[in-house]
Backbone as CSV, one residue per row, in Angstrom:
resi,resn,N_x,N_y,N_z,CA_x,CA_y,CA_z,C_x,C_y,C_z
1,MET,0.886,-1.187,0.167,0.007,0.143,0.063,0.858,1.318,0.008
2,ARG,0.572,2.055,-0.961,1.319,3.424,-1.041,0.787,4.511,-0.364
3,SER,1.568,5.318,0.486,1.136,6.288,1.286,1.570,7.612,0.938
4,PHE,1.063,8.759,1.274,1.517,10.188,0.945,2.469,10.582,2.092
5,THR,3.462,11.363,1.640,4.266,11.967,2.692,3.694,13.403,3.083
6,LEU,4.143,13.846,4.199,3.630,15.156,4.560,3.930,16.369,3.716
7,VAL,4.983,16.311,2.969,5.163,17.510,1.989,4.269,17.190,0.839
8,GLU,3.947,16.074,0.313,2.934,15.834,-0.607,1.459,16.513,-0.323
9,VAL,1.031,16.256,0.934,-0.009,16.632,1.370,-0.073,18.184,1.554
10,LEU,0.930,18.813,2.024,1.059,20.143,2.101,1.020,20.893,0.703
11,ILE,1.609,20.416,-0.152,1.591,20.810,-1.506,0.157,20.939,-2.061
12,VAL,-0.621,19.672,-1.852,-1.883,19.743,-2.382,-2.739,20.657,-1.745
13,LEU,-2.482,20.799,-0.269,-3.400,21.895,0.338,-3.058,23.218,-0.147
14,VAL,-1.844,23.439,-0.326,-1.447,24.814,-0.758,-1.991,24.993,-2.156
15,LEU,-1.995,24.145,-3.150,-2.583,24.212,-4.412,-4.116,24.480,-4.367
16,CYS,-4.714,23.548,-3.527,-6.251,23.844,-3.410,-6.491,25.284,-2.648
17,GLY,-5.823,25.643,-1.974,-6.099,27.140,-1.167,-5.913,28.049,-2.372
18,ILE,-4.895,27.993,-3.276,-4.633,29.048,-4.277,-6.004,28.867,-5.230
19,ILE,-6.281,27.677,-5.609,-7.542,27.558,-6.521,-8.788,28.197,-5.980
20,VAL,-9.035,27.819,-4.875,-10.144,28.339,-4.077,-10.303,29.649,-3.829
21,GLY,-8.953,30.318,-3.536,-8.773,31.848,-3.342,-8.901,32.503,-4.654
22,THR,-8.327,31.945,-5.677,-8.652,32.523,-7.102,-10.015,32.369,-7.540
23,SER,-10.594,31.474,-7.329,-12.068,31.279,-7.602,-12.950,32.297,-6.844
24,GLY,-12.758,32.488,-5.575,-13.460,33.501,-4.907,-13.185,34.931,-5.319
25,PHE,-11.966,35.221,-5.755,-11.600,36.578,-6.318,-12.373,36.750,-7.463
26,LEU,-12.208,35.700,-8.338,-12.895,35.991,-9.821,-14.471,36.015,-9.677
27,LEU,-15.008,35.370,-8.577,-16.348,35.622,-8.306,-16.785,36.885,-7.808
28,ILE,-16.054,37.498,-7.073,-16.348,38.744,-6.418,-16.059,39.823,-7.556
29,VAL,-15.071,39.749,-8.341,-14.996,40.749,-9.574,-16.051,40.563,-10.642
30,PHE,-16.453,39.360,-10.989,-17.512,39.186,-11.815,-18.915,39.760,-11.358
31,ASN,-19.174,39.612,-9.870,-20.313,40.128,-9.403,-20.282,41.564,-9.422
32,ARG,-19.195,42.222,-9.189,-19.093,43.829,-9.146,-19.181,44.327,-10.523
33,GLN,-18.677,43.556,-11.589,-18.923,44.107,-12.936,-20.375,43.929,-13.478
34,PHE,-21.029,42.778,-13.007,-22.325,42.568,-13.222,-23.365,43.543,-12.545
35,GLU,-23.092,44.211,-11.329,-23.717,45.163,-10.859,-23.688,46.463,-11.457
36,LYS,-22.303,46.689,-11.818,-22.129,47.901,-12.717,-22.889,48.037,-13.822
37,PHE,-23.000,46.767,-14.642,-23.782,46.800,-15.799,-25.220,46.753,-15.628
38,GLN,-25.704,46.137,-14.554,-27.173,46.211,-14.223,-27.572,47.587,-13.890
39,HIS,-26.728,48.485,-13.303,-27.060,49.759,-12.894,-27.086,50.661,-14.250
40,LYS,-26.155,50.440,-15.072,-26.095,51.296,-16.432,-27.299,50.866,-17.231
41,SER,-27.601,49.528,-17.100,-28.777,49.088,-17.907,-30.006,49.730,-17.410
42,ASN,-30.174,49.786,-16.123,-31.425,50.399,-15.412,-31.651,51.900,-15.797
43,VAL,-30.421,52.497,-15.871,-30.454,54.093,-16.098,-30.743,54.166,-17.587
44,LEU,-30.282,53.397,-18.343,-30.369,53.566,-19.905,-31.851,53.179,-20.226
45,SER,-32.496,52.246,-19.379,-33.984,51.893,-19.862,-34.787,52.928,-19.310
46,GLU,-34.505,53.546,-18.231,-35.262,54.719,-17.705,-35.206,55.844,-18.752
47,LEU,-33.982,56.059,-19.294,-33.794,57.116,-20.412,-34.474,56.898,-21.592
48,ILE,-34.522,55.631,-22.000,-35.230,55.294,-23.305,-36.814,55.328,-22.956
49,LEU,-37.221,55.142,-21.642,-38.706,55.224,-21.527,-39.072,56.605,-21.489
50,LEU,-38.327,57.467,-20.838,-38.592,58.882,-20.859,-38.641,59.485,-22.222
51,ASP,-37.545,59.062,-23.102,-37.577,59.481,-24.384,-38.845,59.047,-25.175
52,ARG,-39.419,58.003,-25.099,-40.424,57.441,-25.792,-41.693,58.168,-25.345
53,LEU,-41.946,58.218,-24.004,-43.063,58.942,-23.536,-43.098,60.471,-23.842
54,LEU,-42.003,61.044,-23.574,-42.020,62.603,-24.007,-42.185,62.673,-25.568
55,ASN,-41.644,61.957,-26.194,-41.833,62.184,-27.612,-43.314,61.884,-28.197
56,GLU,-43.903,60.740,-27.511,-45.310,60.496,-27.868,-46.150,61.734,-27.243
57,ASP,-46.095,62.169,-26.077,-46.870,63.235,-25.493,-46.619,64.525,-26.186
58,PHE,-45.333,64.795,-26.352,-45.140,66.021,-27.211,-45.678,66.084,-28.655
59,SER,-45.610,65.006,-29.307,-46.228,64.950,-30.705,-47.778,64.832,-30.704
60,THR,-48.378,64.287,-29.817,-49.841,63.982,-29.844,-50.616,65.198,-28.964
61,GLY,-50.022,65.964,-28.250,-50.603,66.992,-27.598,-51.145,68.054,-28.401
62,TYR,-52.201,68.664,-28.151,-52.812,69.703,-29.063,-52.462,71.129,-28.500
63,ASN,-52.269,71.201,-27.180,-51.886,72.314,-26.398,-50.681,72.191,-25.489
64,ILE,-49.717,73.080,-25.470,-48.569,72.872,-24.614,-48.382,74.178,-23.845
65,ASP,-48.445,74.052,-22.487,-48.290,75.285,-21.724,-46.853,74.988,-20.972
66,ILE,-46.137,76.183,-20.944,-44.878,75.984,-20.226,-44.740,77.195,-19.243
67,SER,-44.180,76.784,-18.069,-43.972,77.680,-17.070,-42.582,77.867,-16.991
68,ASN,-42.080,78.981,-16.209,-40.749,79.194,-16.126,-39.904,78.258,-15.153
69,ASP,-40.716,77.679,-14.367,-39.913,76.559,-13.410,-39.749,75.321,-13.937
70,LYS,-39.505,75.221,-15.312,-39.038,73.950,-15.914,-40.414,73.038,-15.813
71,LYS,-41.475,73.363,-15.822,-42.616,72.504,-15.945,-43.458,72.636,-17.326
72,ILE,-43.727,71.479,-17.865,-44.502,71.484,-19.219,-45.850,70.791,-18.870
73,GLN,-46.981,71.294,-19.412,-48.246,70.777,-19.368,-48.716,70.518,-20.775
74,ILE,-48.962,69.277,-20.965,-49.490,68.836,-22.396,-50.761,68.359,-22.227
75,MET,-51.742,69.218,-23.005,-53.048,68.688,-22.955,-53.422,67.770,-24.360
76,LYS,-53.816,66.638,-23.919,-54.183,65.784,-24.993,-55.695,65.644,-25.070
77,GLN,-56.133,64.738,-26.065,-57.594,64.512,-26.321,-58.216,64.091,-25.018
78,LYS,-57.734,63.222,-24.284,-58.467,62.641,-23.063,-57.937,62.890,-21.645
79,ASP,-56.626,63.443,-21.691,-56.205,63.753,-20.378,-55.073,64.821,-20.681
80,THR,-54.396,65.179,-19.397,-53.370,66.149,-19.396,-51.922,65.486,-18.746
81,VAL,-50.901,65.624,-19.347,-49.727,65.263,-19.017,-48.760,66.258,-18.469
82,THR,-48.295,66.331,-17.301,-47.445,67.239,-16.728,-45.966,66.638,-16.471
83,TYR,-45.017,67.545,-17.022,-43.607,67.093,-16.800,-42.955,68.252,-15.975
84,HIS,-42.175,67.709,-14.955,-41.512,68.695,-14.160,-39.988,68.349,-14.211
85,PHE,-39.240,69.179,-14.822,-37.686,68.916,-14.863,-36.898,69.483,-13.660
86,GLY,-36.430,68.648,-12.740,-35.761,69.196,-11.646,-34.227,68.864,-12.094
87,LYS,-33.373,69.197,-11.031,-31.847,69.046,-11.227,-31.391,67.621,-11.456
88,ASN,-31.923,66.612,-10.778,-31.526,65.420,-10.714,-32.621,64.323,-11.053
89,PHE,-33.732,64.831,-11.541,-34.939,63.887,-11.784,-35.848,64.654,-12.708
90,VAL,-36.750,63.826,-13.524,-37.848,64.364,-14.287,-39.094,63.553,-13.714
91,VAL,-40.161,64.316,-13.428,-41.447,63.799,-12.922,-42.534,63.941,-13.966
92,ARG,-43.165,62.853,-14.225,-44.334,62.711,-15.160,-45.597,62.484,-14.475
93,ASN,-46.553,63.300,-14.678,-47.956,63.057,-13.919,-48.895,62.868,-15.231
94,GLN,-49.599,61.857,-15.109,-50.752,61.702,-16.019,-51.929,61.071,-15.274
95,ASN,-53.101,61.777,-15.312,-54.188,61.329,-14.481,-53.831,61.130,-13.034
96,PHE,-53.920,59.944,-12.523,-53.495,59.688,-11.051,-52.274,59.011,-10.994
97,SER,-51.467,58.901,-12.131,-50.095,58.121,-12.029,-48.970,59.100,-12.156
98,THR,-47.915,58.670,-11.320,-46.809,59.494,-11.314,-45.566,58.588,-11.664
99,ASP,-44.794,59.112,-12.618,-43.581,58.280,-13.003,-42.407,59.339,-12.560
100,MET,-41.298,58.862,-11.821,-40.164,59.618,-11.620,-38.771,58.909,-12.262
101,PHE,-38.172,59.741,-12.892,-37.081,59.255,-13.724,-35.799,59.891,-13.025
102,LYS,-34.879,59.298,-12.558,-33.708,59.717,-11.911,-32.650,60.063,-12.940
103,ILE,-32.811,61.115,-13.478,-32.024,61.509,-14.528,-31.401,63.030,-14.224
104,GLU,-30.270,63.275,-14.538,-29.776,64.701,-14.181,-29.848,65.585,-15.490
105,THR,-30.728,66.566,-15.399,-30.959,67.458,-16.402,-29.958,68.546,-16.204
106,ILE,-29.284,69.067,-17.455,-28.265,70.131,-17.444,-28.961,71.343,-17.946
107,ASN,-29.539,71.261,-19.156,-30.023,72.416,-19.808,-31.492,72.117,-20.338
108,PHE,-32.308,73.182,-20.545,-33.721,73.084,-20.711,-34.083,74.055,-21.695
109,SER,-34.762,73.967,-22.790,-35.041,75.172,-23.703,-36.199,74.834,-24.596
110,PHE,-36.837,75.780,-25.262,-37.854,75.639,-26.133,-37.697,76.344,-27.421
111,GLY,-38.066,75.993,-28.482,-38.260,76.728,-29.861,-39.550,77.309,-29.860
112,VAL,-39.850,78.585,-30.000,-41.268,79.226,-29.954,-41.308,79.840,-31.166
113,VAL,-42.526,79.748,-31.670,-42.985,80.546,-32.769,-44.341,81.264,-32.085
114,ALA,-44.155,82.650,-32.013,-45.274,83.370,-31.514,-45.947,84.330,-32.486
115,GLU,-47.321,84.094,-32.421,-48.147,85.177,-33.313,-48.575,86.284,-32.483
116,GLU,-48.056,87.332,-32.460,-48.346,88.456,-31.500,-49.604,89.033,-31.625
117,ASN,-50.177,89.101,-32.859,-51.446,89.759,-33.121,-52.662,88.980,-32.558
118,LYS,-52.571,87.782,-32.532,-53.599,86.860,-32.114,-53.345,86.514,-30.622
119,GLN,-52.309,86.886,-29.949,-52.024,86.381,-28.570,-51.890,84.904,-28.587
120,LYS,-51.105,84.380,-29.488,-51.168,82.892,-29.611,-49.704,82.542,-29.709
121,VAL,-49.291,81.401,-28.863,-47.908,80.995,-28.881,-47.971,79.558,-29.412
122,ILE,-47.052,79.301,-30.244,-47.036,77.836,-30.847,-45.683,77.398,-30.661
123,PHE,-45.564,76.227,-29.670,-44.228,75.694,-29.322,-43.902,74.756,-30.521
124,GLN,-42.821,74.825,-31.052,-42.318,73.964,-32.248,-41.376,72.838,-31.664
125,GLU,-40.575,73.157,-30.751,-39.532,72.069,-30.323,-39.277,72.143,-28.870
126,LEU,-38.759,71.099,-28.462,-38.349,70.956,-26.880,-37.007,70.602,-27.070
127,ILE,-35.971,71.241,-26.220,-34.505,70.648,-26.209,-34.177,70.645,-24.949
128,PHE,-33.663,69.538,-24.450,-33.115,69.390,-23.063,-31.826,68.529,-23.112
129,THR,-30.913,68.825,-22.352,-29.739,68.133,-22.198,-29.476,67.375,-20.910
130,ILE,-29.063,66.126,-20.859,-28.996,65.386,-19.802,-27.426,64.947,-19.686
131,ALA,-27.161,64.435,-18.495,-25.927,63.969,-18.135,-25.915,62.409,-18.056
132,TYR,-25.535,61.708,-18.977,-25.391,60.106,-18.768,-24.046,59.688,-19.025
133,ASN,-23.637,58.917,-18.022,-22.173,58.388,-17.725,-21.119,59.513,-17.832
134,GLY,-21.498,60.784,-17.317,-20.511,61.931,-17.488,-20.530,62.526,-18.836
135,ILE,-21.340,62.179,-19.757,-21.290,62.742,-21.122,-22.700,63.459,-21.270
136,ALA,-22.685,64.724,-21.744,-23.894,65.438,-21.954,-24.502,64.977,-23.304
137,ARG,-25.846,64.758,-23.169,-26.504,64.223,-24.313,-27.739,65.087,-24.599
138,ASN,-28.046,65.375,-25.782,-28.998,66.289,-26.110,-30.250,65.618,-26.657
139,PHE,-31.454,66.098,-26.325,-32.614,65.423,-26.726,-33.456,66.490,-27.373
140,LYS,-34.078,66.274,-28.505,-34.901,67.118,-29.266,-36.030,66.677,-29.794
141,TYR,-37.214,67.321,-29.449,-38.532,66.835,-30.007,-39.154,68.026,-30.782
142,ILE,-39.617,67.585,-31.868,-40.198,68.541,-32.778,-41.730,68.254,-32.882
143,LYS,-42.432,69.399,-32.809,-43.988,69.324,-32.818,-44.342,69.449,-34.276
144,LYS,-45.192,68.625,-34.811,-45.610,68.700,-36.192,-47.106,68.981,-35.916
145,TYR,-47.535,70.217,-36.050,-48.930,70.538,-36.137,-49.582,70.224,-37.306
146,ASP,-50.956,69.907,-37.015,-51.760,69.695,-38.223,-52.368,71.101,-38.564
147,ALA,-53.093,71.260,-39.797,-53.666,72.639,-40.177,-54.608,73.060,-39.163
148,PHE,-55.389,72.161,-38.615,-56.485,72.729,-37.787,-55.826,73.383,-36.399
149,ILE,-54.810,72.685,-35.851,-54.168,73.501,-34.756,-53.433,74.670,-34.999
150,ALA,-52.710,74.624,-36.279,-51.944,75.810,-36.590,-52.798,77.033,-36.906
151,LEU,-53.982,76.736,-37.462,-54.715,77.880,-38.017,-55.934,78.309,-36.954
152,LYS,-55.986,77.527,-35.984,-56.912,77.807,-34.965,-56.834,79.170,-34.180
153,PRO,-57.803,79.891,-34.000,-57.779,81.172,-33.480,-57.061,81.016,-31.935
154,GLY,-56.369,82.161,-31.469,-55.836,82.216,-30.207,-56.827,82.314,-29.089
155,LYS,-56.262,82.295,-27.947,-57.095,82.358,-26.604,-57.617,83.901,-26.650
156,GLU,-58.723,84.098,-26.301,-59.578,85.436,-26.196,-59.167,85.947,-24.778
């Protein structure tokens, strides 16, 4: 019967320790990278959802009111949608539901065509800049009015 010497057993134990330690280290590194990827993916999905909703609301709304405190109110056929652009968030209210997007807004502006004699203001575009992964990204939405809205008389 063949037996193992103490040196052989110690060498096997050291090799097993190195393998287990390396495996644990790789598991920790992989887990951290996956958490970073998941966080970036969540932020990106919020950004895509906000982009889709804002584009849909801005293009289908028939009346758009804007206040100076970075608030947009979009009147649609059946309801009203309100957006509030804060420093680190965007809040969307529609009927009784509220959506909050944790997105850092940097800049916020509108392209406006005003008809002074009729006291009517027509908003043509919305432009805002956000910070995503340390890079400023511009978003631009263009309102395409139909003839009925564009030629409708202004508020009395």
